[in-house]
C-alpha positions as a LaTeX table, in Angstrom:
\begin{tabular}{lrrr}
\hline
Residue & $x$ (\AA) & $y$ (\AA) & $z$ (\AA) \\
\hline
Unk1 & $-69.20$ & $-30.29$ & 77.70 \\
Unk2 & $-72.70$ & $-31.06$ & 76.45 \\
Unk3 & $-75.92$ & $-29.13$ & 76.06 \\
Unk4 & $-79.26$ & $-29.92$ & 77.74 \\
Unk5 & $-80.12$ & $-32.14$ & 74.77 \\
Unk6 & $-76.99$ & $-34.24$ & 75.21 \\
Unk7 & $-75.36$ & $-32.85$ & 72.05 \\
Unk8 & $-71.69$ & $-32.00$ & 72.52 \\
Unk9 & $-71.01$ & $-28.26$ & 72.69 \\
Unk10 & $-68.07$ & $-26.40$ & 71.22 \\
Unk11 & $-64.71$ & $-27.29$ & 72.73 \\
Unk12 & $-62.74$ & $-24.25$ & 71.69 \\
Unk13 & $-63.14$ & $-20.90$ & 70.03 \\
Unk14 & $-61.73$ & $-19.56$ & 66.78 \\
Unk15 & $-58.02$ & $-18.77$ & 66.79 \\
Unk16 & $-56.51$ & $-16.01$ & 64.67 \\
Unk17 & $-52.99$ & $-16.53$ & 63.42 \\
Unk18 & $-50.85$ & $-13.38$ & 63.81 \\
Unk19 & $-50.08$ & $-11.41$ & 60.67 \\
Unk20 & $-46.47$ & $-11.31$ & 59.50 \\
Unk21 & $-46.32$ & $-7.55$ & 60.18 \\
Unk22 & $-47.42$ & $-8.17$ & 63.79 \\
Unk23 & $-44.64$ & $-10.73$ & 64.23 \\
Unk24 & $-42.03$ & $-8.31$ & 62.85 \\
Unk25 & $-43.36$ & $-5.50$ & 65.06 \\
Unk26 & $-43.15$ & $-7.86$ & 68.03 \\
Unk27 & $-39.49$ & $-8.66$ & 67.31 \\
Unk28 & $-38.58$ & $-4.99$ & 66.91 \\
Unk29 & $-40.61$ & $-4.11$ & 70.04 \\
Unk30 & $-38.64$ & $-6.74$ & 71.94 \\
Unk31 & $-35.37$ & $-5.12$ & 70.87 \\
Unk32 & $-36.66$ & $-1.77$ & 72.11 \\
Unk33 & $-37.85$ & $-3.18$ & 75.44 \\
Unk34 & $-34.54$ & $-5.01$ & 76.00 \\
Unk35 & $-32.64$ & $-1.78$ & 75.30 \\
Unk36 & $-30.98$ & $-3.07$ & 72.13 \\
Unk37 & $-32.50$ & $-0.11$ & 70.26 \\
Unk38 & $-32.05$ & 3.07 & 72.24 \\
Unk39 & $-33.80$ & 6.42 & 71.83 \\
Unk40 & $-32.53$ & 8.11 & 68.67 \\
Unk41 & $-31.12$ & 4.90 & 67.13 \\
Unk42 & $-31.87$ & 4.54 & 63.44 \\
Unk43 & $-33.11$ & 1.18 & 62.24 \\
Unk44 & $-31.37$ & $-0.38$ & 59.24 \\
Unk45 & $-32.61$ & 0.66 & 55.79 \\
Unk46 & $-35.89$ & $-0.85$ & 54.57 \\
Unk47 & $-34.14$ & $-3.01$ & 51.98 \\
Unk48 & $-31.90$ & $-4.53$ & 54.67 \\
Unk49 & $-34.83$ & $-5.27$ & 56.98 \\
Unk50 & $-36.84$ & $-6.68$ & 54.06 \\
Unk51 & $-34.00$ & $-9.13$ & 53.34 \\
Unk52 & $-33.48$ & $-9.99$ & 57.04 \\
Unk53 & $-37.16$ & $-10.76$ & 57.62 \\
Unk54 & $-37.82$ & $-12.13$ & 54.12 \\
Unk55 & $-40.85$ & $-9.88$ & 53.59 \\
Unk56 & $-42.18$ & $-7.34$ & 51.12 \\
Unk57 & $-41.98$ & $-3.57$ & 51.57 \\
Unk58 & $-45.74$ & $-3.24$ & 52.34 \\
Unk59 & $-45.45$ & $-5.86$ & 55.12 \\
Unk60 & $-42.45$ & $-4.08$ & 56.65 \\
Unk61 & $-44.21$ & $-0.72$ & 56.44 \\
Unk62 & $-47.25$ & $-2.19$ & 58.17 \\
Unk63 & $-44.97$ & $-3.31$ & 61.02 \\
Unk64 & $-43.55$ & 0.23 & 61.16 \\
Unk65 & $-47.09$ & 1.66 & 61.35 \\
Unk66 & $-47.86$ & $-0.63$ & 64.30 \\
Unk67 & $-44.77$ & 0.63 & 66.15 \\
Unk68 & $-45.53$ & 4.25 & 65.19 \\
Unk69 & $-49.02$ & 3.87 & 66.64 \\
Unk70 & $-47.43$ & 2.66 & 69.88 \\
Unk71 & $-45.13$ & 5.74 & 69.85 \\
Unk72 & $-42.02$ & 3.55 & 69.74 \\
Unk73 & $-40.59$ & 4.74 & 66.42 \\
Unk74 & $-40.84$ & 7.65 & 64.01 \\
Unk75 & $-40.65$ & 7.10 & 60.25 \\
Unk76 & $-39.41$ & 9.95 & 58.08 \\
Unk77 & $-39.39$ & 10.18 & 54.31 \\
Unk78 & $-36.66$ & 11.50 & 52.08 \\
Unk79 & $-32.90$ & 11.17 & 51.79 \\
Unk80 & $-32.44$ & 11.47 & 55.57 \\
Unk81 & $-35.52$ & 9.40 & 56.24 \\
Unk82 & $-36.05$ & 5.96 & 57.67 \\
Unk83 & $-37.32$ & 4.46 & 60.89 \\
Unk84 & $-35.84$ & 5.78 & 64.11 \\
Unk85 & $-36.40$ & 4.81 & 67.75 \\
Unk86 & $-38.49$ & 7.61 & 69.22 \\
Unk87 & $-36.80$ & 9.64 & 71.95 \\
Unk88 & $-38.64$ & 9.91 & 75.24 \\
Unk89 & $-40.95$ & 6.92 & 74.70 \\
Unk90 & $-40.91$ & 4.63 & 77.73 \\
Unk91 & $-39.93$ & 1.21 & 76.37 \\
Unk92 & $-41.12$ & $-0.70$ & 79.43 \\
Unk93 & $-44.65$ & 0.70 & 79.09 \\
Unk94 & $-44.98$ & $-1.03$ & 75.73 \\
Unk95 & $-43.99$ & $-4.52$ & 76.86 \\
Unk96 & $-47.57$ & $-5.80$ & 77.00 \\
Unk97 & $-49.50$ & $-6.87$ & 73.89 \\
Unk98 & $-51.73$ & $-4.33$ & 72.21 \\
Unk99 & $-54.72$ & $-4.62$ & 69.93 \\
Unk100 & $-53.55$ & $-2.45$ & 66.96 \\
Unk101 & $-57.15$ & $-1.47$ & 66.36 \\
Unk102 & $-58.31$ & $-4.99$ & 65.48 \\
Unk103 & $-60.20$ & $-5.57$ & 68.71 \\
Unk104 & $-58.13$ & $-8.68$ & 69.33 \\
Unk105 & $-54.98$ & $-9.05$ & 71.38 \\
Unk106 & $-51.79$ & $-9.74$ & 69.47 \\
Unk107 & $-50.97$ & $-13.42$ & 69.44 \\
Unk108 & $-47.23$ & $-13.08$ & 68.90 \\
Unk109 & $-44.94$ & $-15.06$ & 71.14 \\
Unk110 & $-41.63$ & $-14.11$ & 72.69 \\
Unk111 & $-42.93$ & $-12.49$ & 75.84 \\
\hline
\end{tabular}
């Protein structure tokens, strides 16, 4: 592709690498969509998920916020707290990528 002056134009456009929290949210979303996490199921404790994914607590909590925004999970504080698969949320309706307020589509794979 070249311009009217014969100077080559841009070949591609900038690519944004997905954030770690988006990748974790994508994996958990996949489990929900596939029915591996059913309505009312409680996710493992934060410390367990942090070890499984090899991430910090803030990164894991960001992934939880993404899923909360999509109405897929509820996160409660306290001794009976934790992340839980939200009852009544249609899993199949959340199978497509979402923007998470960034204005850009999620670039996570696995779909």
